[in-house]
Backbone as a chain_set.jsonl record, in Angstrom:
{"seq": "MDINESNEVYGRITRVINELKMSRQSVTIFKVVELTGIDQFIVFRYFYEKGLLRGK", "coords": {"N": [[14.33, -4.769, 9.216], [17.49, -2.907, 10.818], [18.51, 0.428, 10.073], [20.654, 1.27, 10.596], [22.287, -1.086, 10.103], [22.321, -1.014, 6.874], [23.362, -2.555, 3.831], [25.228, -0.933, 2.219], [26.621, 0.836, 4.836], [27.61, -1.08, 6.566], [28.861, -3.024, 4.76], [30.835, -1.451, 3.592], [32.307, -1.567, 6.15], [33.119, -4.278, 6.099], [34.53, -3.862, 4.082], [36.567, -2.434, 4.78], [38.376, -4.408, 7.515], [39.018, -6.2, 5.983], [40.791, -5.75, 4.249], [42.336, -4.522, 6.003], [43.457, -7.062, 6.961], [44.347, -8.192, 5.268], [46.673, -7.126, 4.488], [47.693, -7.229, 7.242], [47.224, -5.727, 9.247], [46.511, -4.62, 12.605], [43.343, -4.67, 13.839], [40.794, -2.411, 15.126], [38.713, -0.919, 16.218], [38.813, 1.735, 16.408], [40.344, 2.142, 14.288], [39.004, 1.209, 12.065], [36.881, 2.574, 12.669], [38.446, 5.492, 11.832], [38.709, 5.097, 9.517], [36.38, 4.667, 7.279], [35.282, 6.266, 8.099], [32.055, 6.595, 9.862], [30.038, 6.175, 12.133], [31.028, 5.823, 15.719], [29.733, 3.966, 17.732], [27.894, 2.742, 15.263], [30.09, 1.473, 13.942], [31.487, -0.289, 15.955], [28.745, -1.901, 17.249], [28.411, -3.735, 15.001], [31.143, -5.111, 15.095], [30.978, -6.11, 17.394], [28.107, -7.787, 17.238], [28.924, -9.229, 15.181], [30.419, -11.18, 16.884], [33.757, -9.938, 16.777], [34.793, -8.931, 19.147], [37.505, -8.72, 21.22], [38.47, -9.374, 24.684], [41.231, -9.177, 27.269]], "CA": [[15.746, -4.289, 9.137], [17.641, -1.691, 10.927], [18.39, 1.543, 9.369], [21.891, 0.994, 10.004], [22.25, -2.163, 8.897], [22.123, -1.433, 5.397], [24.202, -3.241, 2.943], [26.136, -0.448, 1.924], [26.767, 0.91, 5.565], [28.081, -3.29, 6.816], [29.775, -3.302, 3.235], [32.315, -1.011, 3.557], [33.236, -1.923, 7.452], [33.462, -4.983, 6.038], [35.995, -3.813, 3.376], [37.761, -2.36, 5.62], [38.761, -5.087, 8.017], [39.814, -6.891, 4.902], [41.994, -4.631, 4.076], [43.427, -5.0, 7.005], [43.552, -7.906, 7.332], [45.43, -8.587, 4.221], [48.46, -6.156, 5.18], [48.387, -7.694, 8.336], [47.271, -4.816, 10.182], [45.657, -4.717, 13.45], [42.182, -4.393, 13.394], [40.522, -2.167, 16.06], [37.229, -0.072, 16.281], [39.28, 2.982, 16.133], [40.771, 2.422, 13.481], [38.02, 1.37, 11.647], [35.876, 4.257, 12.064], [38.879, 6.594, 11.127], [39.514, 4.614, 7.672], [35.712, 4.479, 7.179], [34.377, 7.805, 8.45], [31.338, 5.4, 9.731], [30.04, 6.889, 13.504], [31.634, 4.958, 16.222], [28.59, 3.167, 17.527], [27.618, 1.518, 14.335], [31.209, 0.64, 13.715], [30.733, -0.717, 17.776], [27.658, -2.729, 17.261], [28.626, -4.546, 13.771], [32.061, -5.817, 15.845], [29.905, -7.134, 18.167], [26.743, -9.081, 16.195], [29.887, -10.451, 14.592], [31.986, -11.705, 17.355], [35.388, -9.406, 16.806], [35.448, -8.164, 20.417], [37.969, -9.359, 22.792], [38.581, -9.456, 26.312], [41.932, -9.075, 27.413]], "C": [[16.396, -3.312, 9.679], [18.728, -0.776, 9.844], [20.656, 1.491, 9.471], [22.652, -0.079, 10.401], [22.392, -2.02, 7.605], [23.347, -2.188, 4.964], [25.702, -2.207, 3.094], [27.051, 0.237, 3.634], [28.297, -0.296, 6.48], [29.312, -3.439, 5.782], [31.325, -2.659, 3.291], [33.03, -1.282, 5.435], [33.672, -3.251, 7.392], [34.517, -4.947, 4.721], [37.048, -3.448, 3.601], [38.846, -3.182, 6.793], [39.087, -5.95, 6.769], [40.376, -6.268, 5.301], [42.563, -4.937, 4.639], [43.772, -5.849, 6.964], [44.486, -8.635, 6.595], [46.862, -7.99, 4.051], [48.191, -6.321, 6.415], [48.377, -6.745, 9.53], [46.555, -5.269, 11.497], [43.638, -3.967, 13.175], [41.607, -3.789, 14.457], [39.569, -1.486, 15.404], [37.655, 1.491, 16.315], [40.083, 3.319, 14.674], [39.946, 2.644, 11.626], [37.475, 2.272, 11.159], [36.743, 5.255, 10.918], [38.934, 5.935, 9.744], [37.696, 4.525, 6.621], [34.63, 5.78, 7.281], [32.675, 7.57, 9.374], [31.002, 6.067, 12.002], [30.865, 5.454, 14.029], [30.721, 3.833, 16.884], [28.57, 2.527, 16.517], [28.862, 0.434, 14.469], [31.583, -0.84, 15.245], [29.9, -2.11, 17.563], [28.059, -3.686, 16.11], [29.853, -5.924, 14.654], [31.179, -6.759, 16.982], [28.908, -8.157, 18.146], [27.885, -9.665, 15.441], [31.019, -11.447, 15.515], [33.52, -11.232, 17.607], [35.436, -8.64, 18.468], [36.178, -8.913, 21.52], [38.924, -9.752, 23.621], [39.757, -9.972, 26.324], [42.056, -10.133, 28.758]], "O": [[16.024, -2.303, 9.081], [19.524, -1.261, 9.041], [21.537, 1.645, 8.624], [23.682, 0.093, 11.053], [22.638, -3.082, 7.034], [24.268, -2.401, 5.753], [26.754, -2.434, 3.693], [28.269, 0.072, 3.565], [29.48, -0.118, 6.772], [30.438, -3.878, 6.016], [32.45, -3.13, 3.121], [34.222, -1.12, 5.696], [34.44, -3.667, 8.259], [35.211, -5.921, 4.428], [38.144, -3.731, 3.116], [39.97, -2.718, 6.985], [39.956, -6.667, 7.264], [40.615, -6.045, 6.487], [43.489, -5.668, 4.288], [44.993, -5.719, 6.884], [45.259, -9.484, 7.037], [47.877, -8.46, 3.537], [48.506, -5.289, 7.008], [49.131, -6.791, 10.503], [45.986, -6.359, 11.438], [43.109, -3.081, 12.505], [41.733, -4.628, 15.349], [39.526, -1.416, 14.176], [36.796, 2.37, 16.246], [40.331, 4.408, 14.158], [40.061, 3.415, 10.673], [37.392, 2.76, 10.032], [36.358, 5.682, 9.829], [39.343, 6.673, 8.847], [37.757, 4.344, 5.405], [33.581, 6.069, 6.706], [32.093, 8.648, 9.493], [31.893, 6.236, 12.835], [31.222, 4.474, 13.375], [31.005, 2.688, 16.532], [29.259, 1.509, 16.587], [28.869, -0.741, 14.836], [31.84, -2.04, 15.156], [30.406, -3.222, 17.709], [27.96, -4.822, 16.574], [29.62, -7.124, 14.801], [30.957, -7.965, 17.094], [28.86, -9.16, 18.858], [27.661, -10.806, 15.037], [31.976, -12.128, 15.146], [34.331, -11.811, 18.33], [36.276, -7.771, 18.705], [35.677, -9.538, 22.454], [39.975, -10.339, 23.363], [39.92, -11.019, 25.697], [43.133, -10.269, 29.339]]}, "num_chains": 1, "name": "protein.A"}
């Protein structure tokens, strides 16, 4: 298990994403980074691994 994939970090990202979805706001990497303060690369990797990235 990677140190960046700890339950605490991924748990915070998941909570913020769920809060944004419940309030019907758009979920973006930048918004999650702003709300959590977690490094942008870690948030990007979370989105990539969970299949949350969408192309236009």
